N, C-alpha and C positions, 0 to 999 in steps of 0.2 A: 504493499499500500504505500503510495506517495505520502511524505509528511506533509506537504501542502499542494493544494490543486486550484487553480482558477479555470473555470469553464463559461465558455461563450460571454466575457463580460463586455457589456457595453457601458461606458462611463463618460463624464465631462464634468465641466463645471457650471453649467448655467443651461438654461432653456434654449435648445437649437444648437448648442456648443458641445456636439460629440466627438471626443477624442478617440475612445476605443471602439471599434467596430468588430464584437464578438471574438475577443482574444481569449484564448486557452493557453494554459501554462502548467507544467508539473515540476515540482522539486523533490529529488529525491532526497532521503535521508543521508547526511553527511557528504553530499555532493556540491560542485560548485556549478553554477548555471551563469554564464556570461550572457547579458542582455545587451545587444547592441545595435546601433542604426543611427541615421543621420539626425541632427537638431531637428526637434518637432515631430519625432516619428511616434512618440506616445509612450516612451520608456518611461519617465517618471511618473506619469499618470498610471500606468499600470502598476508600479512600485506603491504609489499612493492606495490604490484600489485593493491591493494585497495587504497592506499595513493598516488600513481602516481609516485612512485621511480622506478618501473619497468613497462614497458608498455607490456601487455600480446601479443604473436604472434597471438592468437585466443581466441575469447569469448568476453564477454562484462560486463561492470561495469555500474551500473547506480545507480543515487542518486536522490532520490523523482522522479522517473520515467524519469529522463533525462539521455542520454546517455553520460559518462564522461571518456570513454575506453581510448581515446587519449589525454585527457586533462592534461597537465602538473601539477607537484605536487605543486607549488605555487598557481595555479588557484584553485585547489580542496582545499587548505588550505583556501583561501578567500570564498568559498562556505561553510567551516565549517567541514572538513575531516581532521583531524589533526593526525599526527603520532608522538608519545613520543617513540623513537626507543630504541632498545636494545642498551646497553652501555652508556645510557644518552645523551652523545654528547653535554655537555655544552661547552659554550665559557669560557676557562680556565682563560684567562687575564681580562675578564670582570666581575663585581661585580654581585651577585645573583640578584639583581634589574634589573641590565642592560640586563641580560640574559632574564628575564621576559619580558623586553620591545622590546626584539628581536621578541618575539612571537607575540607582538601586531603590528608589521608592516604590517601585512596583513589586518588590521582594518583602516578606514578613520582617517587621522590625527586628526581630533576633538575627536575621541572615544578613543585614545590610553592611554592618561592619566588615565581616569576613568577605562579602562580596566584592567590596571596594578594595580590599587588600589583595584579593586574587587579581584584580585587574593590574595593579601595580606590580605584582609578580610576572604576570604573562606579559606586561609591555614594560620593561624595565626603563626605557627612556622617557617615559611618563614621569617617573619618579623625579627625574632630573629638575623639572618644573612643576611639581605638584603644587607648590604654594602661590605660584605666578599667577596674577589676574589673567584670565583667559582673553581678554581684549588686548593685552599687551603682548600676546604671543605671535609667532609668524603663522603664515597660512598652515604651513606642514604641521607645526606643534597643535594649531587647533583642529587639524584634521585628526590627529592622533588622541587629542581630547575627546573628540566626537566619537570615535571609535571606542575608546575607553568607557564612556558614557553608556552606549549602547551594551558594552559588554557586560556591565555591571547588572544589567537587568535578566543576566542569564538567558541569552537567547538560544532557541533551538532553531530558529531559522532568522538570519540575520540580511538584511536588504540594504545595501551600501549602494548610493547613488553619486556617480561620478567622483570616486575618491582620488583621483589624480589631478582633478581639475585645478590649473593654476599652480602646481606644485613642481619644484626642481626635480629633475630626473633621480637624484640620490633619495630625497624623501620619498618619492614614489616607490622606491625599491624597498623604504624601511616599512611602508603602509602595506604594500602586499606581502612582505615578510609575515606581518602580523595576521593578516587575512589566511595566508597559508597555514599559519600554526592553529588556525580556529578549526579547521577541517579535522585534524588530528584528534580534537575533542568531540567529533561528532557534528559539529554545528554544519547546517545546511546553509549555503551562502546564495545570494542572488545578487551577482555584481555587474552594475550598471556602467557601461564606458561607451562614450561615442567612438572612439578608436579600440577596435578590439585587439590592437597587436600586444597591449600589456598583459592580455588575458591568456596567451598562448600557453604558459607554464602551468596555469591554475585551473582553467576551465575542465569540467568533465563534459560539459553539454553547453551549445552555444544556440542562442535564438536572435535571429534579426528581425527588427521591425521596420515598417516603413507606412507611413499614412494611417496609423492607428491599427494596423494588422500586422500579424507574424506572417512574414514571406518566407523565411527559411528557418530550418531547425535540426539539430543533429549532433554528432559528437564532436569532442574538441579538435579533431583533424579537419574540420571544416575550415578551422582558421589558417590552414596551410593552403586553402583553394583559393586563387586569384578571383574568381568570380564572388566568392563570399565577401572577401575583403572589400571589391569594388562596391558591392551592394551595400554593405555597412559604411564605408567611408563616404562615398558619393552619391549614392541613392538611385532614385528610379532611372534617372536620364542616363546613366552609366550603364545600367543593366539592359537598357534598350538598345544600346549601340552593338 
């Protein structure tokens, strides 16, 4: 049984503004699914629908076989479905450690302190600036804080939206090392990147979106296929040539 499954999702942000047009997606336990496609393909909307930030007008989302389509985002987080959003969204006036503690608020009170310390153990680099105000940190450090905050919620499914955006290559390498370590603990990952090249060594499964629909899906070997890369990086016009 898939750990999480979205079926025939139709979703958008207002009357007549439909972004997803019958999208279906399956996440396997402990696997990494790479979700890619050009800007505006619907990737973030799909992530938001799975995480509960957007409630679809039609279709279904199930987690471990249970229907969670109408479940609010905070309840999904308690179940273990956690979104690390595009743009990081740290609390700038709080320290890095306080940001991580915010992620643990979905856990029982007795488990929160240990959850935070587990994050610092898993991400030693985070400990170096744990007392620094998040708003004063670099973009790469904020990304690490955002991931740490998500991990404090003890995710079974972690959705990471554009983790490499705006970061130097060395920092991106550090971020992806952290993501790779999570799979060893059985966490299922949905990693969204406009450019799929970063995902070659991480992904088990690849999904390419265009125009609010999934146009290609398959194993990680797809990332070695020039046609797939062209579709993901350049979109419909390139596929038509």
